Backbone bond lengths (Angstrom), bond angles and torsions (degrees), N, CA, C in turn:
res aa  C-N    CA-C-N  psi(-1)  N-CA   C-N-CA  omega(-1)  CA-C   N-CA-C  phi
1 M - - - 1.457 - - 1.526 109.29 -
2 L 1.308 114.28 135.06 1.454 120.18 176.63 1.525 110.32 -73.87
3 Q 1.299 116.32 137.61 1.464 122.40 173.17 1.532 106.44 -100.95
4 L 1.327 115.57 89.95 1.457 121.21 -174.26 1.530 109.22 -86.57
5 A 1.315 115.47 111.53 1.461 123.17 -169.45 1.524 114.44 -58.68
6 N 1.302 118.40 -34.11 1.464 120.92 -174.64 1.522 112.85 -119.98
7 L 1.342 116.32 30.70 1.467 120.74 178.74 1.520 108.62 -82.77
8 D 1.318 115.22 93.94 1.453 122.05 177.75 1.533 107.71 -133.91
9 E 1.313 116.85 -175.76 1.466 119.66 -175.55 1.526 112.28 -60.39
10 R 1.317 117.40 -36.89 1.473 120.25 -179.38 1.537 110.59 -64.23
11 T 1.318 116.38 -47.50 1.468 120.22 179.41 1.521 110.44 -66.03
12 R 1.339 116.98 -40.89 1.468 120.84 178.35 1.530 111.42 -58.82
13 Q 1.327 117.48 -38.68 1.465 120.39 178.97 1.530 110.16 -62.62
14 F 1.316 116.40 -44.01 1.468 119.37 177.96 1.530 110.91 -66.16
15 M 1.335 118.11 -35.24 1.473 121.15 176.15 1.525 110.10 -60.47
16 R 1.331 115.80 -45.15 1.469 119.81 179.79 1.529 110.85 -63.99
17 E 1.322 117.23 -38.84 1.462 120.42 177.71 1.524 111.06 -64.79
18 E 1.318 117.42 -38.96 1.466 120.82 177.74 1.528 110.57 -66.06
19 L 1.329 116.87 -38.26 1.461 120.57 177.31 1.532 109.89 -62.98
20 E 1.319 117.03 -43.70 1.471 120.28 178.67 1.529 110.62 -67.04
21 H 1.324 117.39 -34.89 1.472 121.60 174.87 1.525 109.33 -55.91
22 D 1.326 116.81 -47.63 1.464 120.89 179.65 1.524 111.82 -70.22
23 S 1.313 116.38 -40.04 1.457 120.66 -177.32 1.528 111.38 -61.96
24 T 1.317 117.43 -44.75 1.464 120.35 -178.98 1.524 111.88 -67.00
25 R 1.321 117.15 -21.91 1.470 121.72 179.36 1.525 112.26 -98.91
26 G 1.328 116.72 2.20 1.454 120.46 -178.44 1.522 112.79 65.18
27 Q 1.338 116.51 35.29 1.461 121.35 -175.01 1.528 113.99 -114.12
28 I 1.302 117.77 25.46 1.463 119.80 177.69 1.526 108.24 -75.58
29 Y 1.323 116.32 130.16 1.459 120.24 177.34 1.527 109.04 -71.16
30 I 1.307 116.03 124.88 1.466 122.60 176.68 1.526 107.05 -114.24
31 S 1.310 116.08 109.71 1.457 120.56 -178.24 1.518 110.80 -65.03
32 P 1.330 117.49 139.81 1.467 119.44 175.51 1.530 112.05 -66.90
33 R 1.312 117.12 -10.49 1.464 120.46 177.45 1.527 112.43 -82.59
34 L 1.323 117.86 -11.12 1.466 121.02 175.94 1.522 109.22 -79.10
35 N 1.329 116.68 135.19 1.459 119.52 173.99 1.532 108.35 -82.67
36 S 1.324 117.54 -175.44 1.471 119.82 -175.71 1.526 111.61 -60.77
37 R 1.316 117.79 -39.82 1.472 119.77 177.52 1.522 110.42 -65.28
38 G 1.329 116.67 -43.90 1.457 120.82 178.47 1.516 112.35 -60.33
39 Q 1.335 116.09 -40.89 1.458 120.32 178.23 1.525 110.86 -64.33
40 A 1.319 116.77 -42.08 1.465 121.20 -179.75 1.529 111.62 -66.42
41 D 1.328 117.16 -34.08 1.472 122.07 -175.66 1.525 113.80 -90.49
42 W 1.330 117.99 -15.64 1.461 122.93 -167.90 1.533 113.69 -54.44
43 L 1.321 118.70 -50.49 1.463 121.23 -177.72 1.531 110.63 -60.46
44 G 1.325 117.50 -44.38 1.460 120.92 178.52 1.521 112.29 -64.01
45 L 1.324 116.38 -38.17 1.472 120.13 178.26 1.523 110.98 -65.30
46 L 1.330 116.09 -40.16 1.464 119.09 176.71 1.528 110.62 -64.40
47 R 1.315 117.13 -45.82 1.474 120.11 179.41 1.524 110.69 -57.48
48 E 1.314 115.82 -46.35 1.465 121.35 -179.93 1.534 110.67 -62.47
49 G 1.324 116.59 -45.13 1.458 120.58 179.81 1.514 112.88 -63.34
50 F 1.319 116.89 -39.96 1.460 120.28 -179.15 1.521 111.85 -72.07
51 L 1.314 117.04 -25.18 1.455 121.06 178.31 1.520 111.30 -69.98
52 S 1.338 116.92 -47.64 1.465 117.96 -174.83 1.523 114.59 -151.71
53 G 1.323 117.93 6.37 1.460 119.92 -175.20 1.510 113.71 -104.31
54 S 1.328 113.93 -157.94 1.457 122.15 -178.50 1.524 108.11 -148.21
55 D 1.317 115.94 179.12 1.459 119.01 175.51 1.530 110.02 -62.04
56 T 1.315 117.46 -33.10 1.464 121.67 -179.85 1.527 111.60 -68.10
57 T 1.322 117.95 -43.48 1.469 120.09 179.88 1.524 110.53 -69.86
58 L 1.334 117.26 -33.27 1.462 120.97 177.12 1.531 110.14 -65.59
59 A 1.331 116.74 -43.79 1.470 120.85 177.60 1.523 110.46 -61.61
60 A 1.322 116.92 -41.25 1.463 120.63 179.80 1.521 110.71 -62.22
61 Q 1.321 117.40 -39.27 1.463 120.90 178.28 1.534 111.52 -65.94
62 L 1.309 116.59 -34.91 1.469 120.08 177.82 1.521 110.89 -66.53
63 R 1.323 116.56 -42.21 1.468 120.97 -179.63 1.523 112.15 -75.54
64 L 1.312 116.81 -37.93 1.456 123.23 -173.28 1.527 113.05 -54.09
65 A 1.274 117.07 -46.69 1.464 120.17 -173.96 1.522 112.91 -107.28
66 G 1.307 117.25 19.14 1.463 119.92 178.17 1.510 112.82 58.81
67 R 1.307 117.15 52.07 1.454 121.48 -177.06 1.526 113.57 -90.84
68 L 1.325 116.65 2.31 1.464 120.70 179.90 1.522 110.73 -110.19
69 R 1.307 115.57 148.76 1.468 120.52 173.97 1.525 108.55 -65.44
70 R 1.306 115.84 156.50 1.471 120.62 176.01 1.524 111.22 -91.01
71 R 1.345 115.83 -27.63 1.464 120.60 -177.31 1.531 109.10 -132.28
72 E 1.312 114.94 156.65 1.455 121.25 177.29 1.522 109.15 -144.98
73 T 1.306 115.67 161.76 1.458 120.98 177.04 1.519 107.82 -98.77
74 R 1.329 115.60 131.26 1.466 121.91 179.91 1.512 109.68 -133.95
75 H 1.320 115.30 167.21 1.461 121.60 171.89 1.519 108.27 -89.06
76 S 1.324 117.00 130.33 1.462 121.28 176.08 1.528 108.94 -76.47
77 K 1.316 115.83 173.76 1.468 120.53 177.77 1.529 111.44 -60.90
78 R 1.316 116.24 -24.33 1.471 120.88 179.20 1.533 111.98 -91.89
79 G 1.332 117.05 4.21 1.449 120.59 177.28 1.511 115.91 88.02
80 K 1.329 117.32 0.63 1.465 120.84 179.16 1.528 109.79 -84.38
81 L 1.329 116.11 150.43 1.461 120.61 174.19 1.525 108.76 -79.14
82 V 1.337 115.83 130.76 1.458 121.16 179.71 1.519 109.08 -134.14
83 S 1.313 115.94 155.17 1.458 121.77 174.20 1.524 107.59 -92.16
84 A 1.321 116.53 131.68 1.460 121.27 -178.15 1.522 109.72 -139.07
85 A 1.307 115.52 156.27 1.461 120.46 176.42 1.525 109.18 -67.98
86 V 1.327 116.03 140.73 1.455 120.60 173.84 1.529 106.39 -68.09
87 P 1.325 118.40 134.41 1.464 120.22 -177.82 1.530 112.77 -57.59
88 E 1.321 115.08 147.81 1.475 121.04 178.44 1.528 111.74 -58.45
89 T 1.309 116.79 -27.08 1.464 121.61 -176.36 1.534 113.19 -91.15
90 A 1.320 117.59 8.63 1.467 121.01 -175.21 1.529 112.56 -58.97
91 A 1.316 118.14 -41.21 1.471 120.74 -179.31 1.524 110.47 -62.96
92 E 1.330 116.54 -44.36 1.461 120.45 -179.51 1.525 111.21 -66.22
93 T 1.324 116.59 -42.59 1.459 120.57 -178.48 1.528 111.04 -63.16
94 L 1.326 116.86 -46.34 1.459 121.10 179.47 1.528 111.10 -65.30
95 A 1.327 117.14 -48.68 1.464 121.09 -178.08 1.530 111.64 -62.33
96 E 1.319 116.26 -46.53 1.457 120.31 -179.84 1.523 111.00 -62.38
97 G 1.316 116.63 -45.49 1.456 120.43 -177.78 1.513 113.32 -62.66
98 E 1.323 116.90 -48.77 1.469 119.55 -177.19 1.531 111.99 -74.51
99 F 1.329 117.69 -37.24 1.468 119.53 177.14 1.528 109.23 -61.56
100 N 1.326 116.60 -44.82 1.462 121.20 -179.27 1.522 111.68 -64.74
101 R 1.334 117.43 -41.67 1.470 119.82 179.11 1.530 110.94 -59.90
102 Y 1.329 117.35 -44.86 1.468 119.43 179.60 1.526 111.76 -72.60
103 Y 1.321 117.20 -32.02 1.473 120.32 174.08 1.527 109.04 -61.27
104 I 1.329 117.04 -46.87 1.466 120.66 -179.71 1.526 110.22 -62.86
105 R 1.319 116.98 -43.22 1.467 120.13 177.97 1.529 110.58 -62.50
106 G 1.331 116.34 -44.05 1.461 120.04 177.78 1.516 111.68 -61.49
107 L 1.329 116.41 -40.94 1.459 120.36 179.96 1.530 111.09 -69.20
108 C 1.327 117.22 -34.33 1.471 120.41 173.61 1.521 109.92 -59.62
109 R 1.325 115.89 -48.38 1.476 120.20 179.26 1.525 110.73 -59.52
110 R 1.320 116.40 -42.40 1.462 120.79 179.32 1.530 110.57 -63.41
111 A 1.325 117.51 -45.83 1.464 121.16 -179.84 1.530 110.54 -61.26
112 I 1.316 116.90 -43.21 1.465 121.10 178.03 1.527 109.57 -61.17
113 D 1.328 116.06 -46.27 1.461 121.85 179.93 1.531 111.72 -60.84
114 E 1.324 116.71 -35.01 1.466 121.59 -178.37 1.528 112.48 -90.63
115 G 1.345 117.42 2.33 1.455 120.84 177.62 1.522 114.71 73.97
116 L 1.335 116.41 23.80 1.464 119.57 179.36 1.525 109.77 -85.73
117 S 1.317 117.00 143.92 1.460 120.60 -174.92 1.522 114.18 -94.76
118 N 1.349 117.99 -8.39 1.456 118.20 178.90 1.527 112.35 -157.29
119 L 1.323 112.86 161.79 1.462 123.12 171.54 1.521 106.28 -123.13
120 V 1.321 117.07 151.78 1.459 121.97 -173.79 1.526 110.26 -115.26
121 I 1.337 116.20 132.54 1.467 121.21 176.32 1.520 109.34 -73.73
122 Y 1.335 115.90 139.55 1.461 121.62 175.10 1.523 108.94 -147.64
123 R 1.304 116.16 165.36 1.461 121.69 178.81 1.526 107.57 -86.61
124 A 1.338 116.01 110.39 1.463 122.73 -177.77 1.529 111.93 -90.78
125 K 1.332 115.95 -10.32 1.462 120.63 -179.19 1.521 108.11 -151.72
126 T 1.307 115.04 133.12 1.450 119.42 176.08 1.514 108.38 -73.30
127 V 1.316 115.95 131.00 1.456 120.74 177.37 1.522 108.76 -118.17
128 E 1.311 115.23 146.51 1.462 121.26 -175.64 1.528 112.86 -63.80
129 S 1.303 116.45 -47.33 1.470 121.38 -178.87 1.523 109.61 -129.69
130 P 1.339 117.51 81.76 1.463 118.54 -179.07 1.524 111.99 -64.10
131 R 1.315 115.11 142.50 1.457 120.47 176.24 1.530 108.62 -66.13
132 P 1.323 117.35 145.16 1.473 119.77 -179.84 1.532 112.48 -54.19
133 E 1.342 117.13 -40.19 1.468 119.62 -179.57 1.524 112.32 -67.25
134 S 1.349 117.59 -25.36 1.459 121.23 177.84 1.524 111.74 -78.12
135 Q 1.303 116.93 -26.63 1.459 120.79 -177.26 1.526 112.68 -71.91
136 V 1.321 117.60 -24.66 1.462 120.30 -178.50 1.534 112.56 -94.80
137 R 1.306 118.64 -4.57 1.471 121.92 -174.50 1.528 114.88 -81.51
138 P 1.356 119.65 -39.25 1.473 118.38 -177.49 1.530 112.12 -53.20
139 G 1.344 114.02 136.67 1.458 121.16 -179.23 1.518 113.39 97.33
140 K 1.326 117.72 -17.67 1.465 120.41 178.79 1.531 109.10 -74.28
141 S 1.323 116.02 148.17 1.458 121.95 -177.70 1.519 111.21 -110.52
142 F 1.335 114.44 151.67 1.456 121.37 177.61 1.516 109.65 -135.83
143 D 1.324 115.48 145.09 1.456 122.07 173.68 1.525 108.21 -69.01
144 P 1.345 119.29 125.82 1.468 119.77 -175.97 1.524 114.69 -63.65
145 Q 1.325 118.77 -34.45 1.475 119.81 179.02 1.518 110.75 -67.94
146 R 1.295 116.77 -42.08 1.467 121.19 179.39 1.532 110.57 -64.96
147 L 1.322 116.35 -42.20 1.463 121.23 179.58 1.523 110.66 -66.03
148 L 1.320 117.88 -43.34 1.461 122.20 178.13 1.528 110.92 -61.11
149 T 1.309 117.08 -45.23 1.466 121.51 178.80 1.523 110.57 -60.19
150 D 1.319 116.68 -43.03 1.459 121.75 179.61 1.528 111.06 -63.08
151 L 1.312 117.91 -46.85 1.468 120.66 -178.74 1.528 111.99 -67.69
152 R 1.310 117.86 -36.28 1.465 120.20 176.85 1.522 111.84 -66.04
153 A 1.320 116.41 -34.08 1.462 121.01 -177.48 1.523 112.68 -80.88
154 N 1.305 118.11 -20.28 1.464 121.90 -173.31 1.523 111.21 -119.55
155 I 1.316 115.61 67.46 1.463 122.69 179.46 1.532 108.60 -76.98
156 G 1.321 116.46 124.85 1.461 120.36 174.62 1.515 115.71 77.02
157 V 1.327 117.48 3.75 1.468 121.29 176.31 1.522 108.23 -132.28
158 D 1.312 116.04 166.20 1.455 119.53 177.99 1.516 109.95 -64.36
159 P 1.327 117.10 129.67 1.457 119.50 179.66 1.527 111.75 -69.42
160 A 1.321 116.41 153.66 1.458 121.94 -177.71 1.525 112.23 -60.95
161 L 1.336 117.03 -35.93 1.464 120.18 -178.96 1.531 112.77 -79.79
162 G 1.325 117.19 -9.17 1.462 120.18 177.31 1.514 114.85 77.47
163 V 1.332 117.55 21.19 1.467 122.03 177.56 1.519 107.20 -128.18
164 P 1.325 118.31 118.77 1.462 126.27 -3.53 1.525 111.19 -67.83
165 A 1.323 114.31 166.23 1.467 120.84 -169.88 1.518 114.07 -92.93
166 G 1.308 118.57 37.26 1.455 121.59 176.96 1.520 112.91 93.68
167 P 1.333 116.11 170.01 1.458 121.30 -176.83 1.524 112.17 -57.75
168 N 1.304 115.37 135.37 1.468 123.44 174.08 1.519 114.41 62.50
169 S 1.319 118.81 22.54 1.466 120.00 179.46 1.534 110.94 -72.53
170 G 1.334 116.05 -29.50 1.459 120.20 -177.64 1.522 113.31 79.95
171 L 1.341 118.09 5.35 1.457 121.25 -178.94 1.515 111.86 -97.17
172 S 1.334 114.86 147.33 1.446 121.47 175.36 1.531 106.95 -149.39
173 V 1.320 117.17 -164.60 1.463 121.12 177.32 1.525 109.79 -128.39
174 R 1.314 114.16 161.07 1.466 121.25 177.74 1.524 108.70 -141.23
175 L 1.325 114.93 165.31 1.447 119.74 173.92 1.531 108.44 -68.69
176 P 1.339 117.28 150.84 1.485 119.26 -178.96 1.535 112.04 -67.52
């Protein structure tokens, strides 16, 4: 579970506004790991999670009603397409990633609204084997407008600024 330093009602409101921003533009990320029920429920699950939940409650909702595919097509080490089981951690990875992205976007909006000039990267979750690039990031600052623009432009892919730092990085941002 992510320990999001500034997840309060004010940040949650901005998260919900960012979700509606994407929804009205048809830009909600729909993971290929979601089955048809998961795809149909995804927007409502995000709204519910941003209102009063967390990445953990969102993951539980994904698992609870079987909203994830059981199998997926991947490239093997030899480059061939193969059918493989969806990882057991898929619900957590998806929930954590999307909850964190909207939390960061919401916090960017809050920082801009409060006239703050930066947000600071920190480790929001302890990870067993942090990537070397993730270990040097905590403490670095980012301009909230630039970060918000980057996250809005890069739906469902790694953002250009590298925040958040990919699946399971455990990194997020906080107010200075």
